[in-house]
Steps between C-alpha positions, in 0.01 A plus 500: 500500500501356148863386538482333838523162345841588342631635828378189681671274262828689542502494876377144547208322651590547868568871487189542271275325754630716784525844322311507177199281579367726784532802269322320222215390726468859626480626139189284453325727748627833358246773432613550141318256262795495267737389779255226601481387137874489472528313837249233367725440197809475721335251736427278201847553356669407829257228614719207402816676605406463868498167690188296541437611860519871407257438211254313723514717808563847368436549127178297452317612808581872423401463138178315590410772760593773260274373228198450725399866474646589161456860383380548142824665405693180583291260299707530188844435664359223709343339194836511329690351790247241633575220246874511556458512876259208498735297279797572725299423816318194361686249720454680831147646480261378762145416391354803663754727330407347168141584576593861580688530170208344308261751657744792427519381140122484472469852637768626252309342213163644612604850580807552279553695177559334176876502569451337841271236343765435229770465763276252689434307183875486434566375856213258502718187438706584812182524709377168365837342568490613859127448565497159342257321271254425786426876538456557121135399446356696790737796555705555191296400204252786547791741480642316198153524330476869570840555339389311188199733456661820626409821305873573446650303211846508671363311796339242277818470297712453813280228642487322163879485499506308828233243438761235429661567835174487688413168328826347618450628852144374554520179316321338197157442659462853628655640181237319291228631719617860546784606268383340177170700488683816579757426227222449244327822613826700465563383142 
């Protein structure tokens, strides 16, 4: 499973869509958690390889449905892949899909281990770039604040490293209101 993206690139987009994509989507529902985790990484790896229609009609809906009832064992691989998937899908996500991903992200942050929270902190700029500055004050700032006071120093360090990215994404006024106090607190 971990090398499907290499095989797909060798055989081309058309053959991959007909032969490899159905297998990959089936692997997302495999009983073995390791297989599912590997399939998640492959979906992200191959996301921009497939055409726009395949991304919109097959990959995104399956991934959205897959993440709606996420087992605890898959929180770590999803938290690793989510930022890259969101970034790759940023131009085709529908508003309701963005809402689903924001809620998934919140759930990962609330119920995740220190490593999951660190992955979420690392991927936070991708989430903000997709969700947009208008969602930051109400939906994303509480998560950002939680990262900045997390009990794990790696999570705080990771979020501190991306403050400049968040400031650029949300604009000067919101940065002065939300990011500046966080920056001072993290010093």
